[in-house]
C-alpha positions as CSV (number, residue, x, y, z in Angstrom):
1,M,0.3,0.3,0.0
2,E,1.2,3.7,-1.1
3,K,1.6,5.9,1.9
4,A,-0.5,8.9,2.6
5,V,1.9,12.3,2.8
6,F,1.3,14.6,5.2
7,Y,2.5,18.0,4.7
8,H,3.3,21.1,7.7
9,A,5.2,23.9,7.7
10,G,5.4,23.6,11.9
11,C,2.9,25.9,13.1
12,P,0.9,25.3,16.0
13,V,-2.0,24.6,13.6
14,C,-0.2,22.6,11.6
15,V,1.3,20.3,14.8
16,S,-2.0,19.9,16.4
17,A,-3.0,18.6,13.0
18,E,-0.2,16.1,12.4
19,Q,-0.6,14.5,16.3
20,D,-4.3,14.0,15.1
21,I,-3.0,12.6,11.8
22,L,-1.0,10.3,13.7
23,H,-3.6,9.0,16.1
24,L,-5.7,8.3,13.1
25,I,-3.8,6.5,10.5
26,P,-0.7,4.4,11.2
27,A,2.4,6.1,11.5
28,A,3.9,3.2,8.8
29,Q,0.8,4.5,6.5
30,V,1.7,7.9,6.5
31,E,5.2,10.3,5.6
32,V,5.3,13.3,7.7
33,V,6.8,15.7,5.5
34,H,7.8,19.5,7.8
35,L,8.1,22.1,4.9
36,G,9.8,24.4,7.5
37,S,13.0,22.3,7.7
38,E,12.5,20.4,4.0
39,K,12.3,23.4,1.9
40,S,13.2,21.0,-1.4
41,K,9.7,19.1,-1.0
42,V,7.7,22.4,-1.5
43,K,7.8,21.6,-4.8
44,D,6.4,18.2,-4.4
45,A,3.6,19.5,-2.1
46,D,2.9,21.9,-4.9
47,A,2.9,19.4,-7.9
48,A,0.4,17.0,-5.6
49,G,-1.8,20.0,-5.4
50,V,-1.3,21.3,-1.7
51,K,-2.5,25.1,-1.6
52,S,-2.0,25.3,2.0
53,V,-0.8,23.5,4.8
54,P,-1.7,21.3,6.8
55,A,-3.0,19.0,3.9
56,L,-2.7,15.5,3.9
57,V,-2.1,13.9,0.2
58,L,-3.9,10.3,0.1
59,P,-2.3,7.8,-2.0
60,N,-5.2,8.4,-4.8
61,G,-3.9,11.8,-4.9
62,N,-6.9,13.3,-3.7
63,V,-5.6,16.4,-1.4
64,L,-7.6,17.1,2.1
65,H,-6.7,20.7,3.1
66,I,-7.2,20.8,7.0
67,N,-7.9,24.1,8.6
68,F,-5.3,26.6,7.4
69,G,-2.1,27.2,8.6
70,A,0.0,28.9,6.0
71,S,-0.3,29.1,1.7
72,I,2.3,26.9,-0.2
73,E,2.9,30.1,-1.9
74,D,4.2,31.7,1.5
75,L,6.3,28.5,1.7
76,K,7.9,29.1,-1.6
């Protein structure tokens, strides 16, 4: 099974959402990407359709935007 990818930027909204996601989805099934410390992955998030973080990209390509922490444009 392909993993979901949870993108965030480290803000309080993102950290809270990360904890909730990891409580719901086993850690082995989700990759957590902190775009604040992994700037090279911003282009991957953008290409996947992420418009703001926190966001969860599902294995089927659907993007679930969770609350609003930061725009992907602000992270570029």
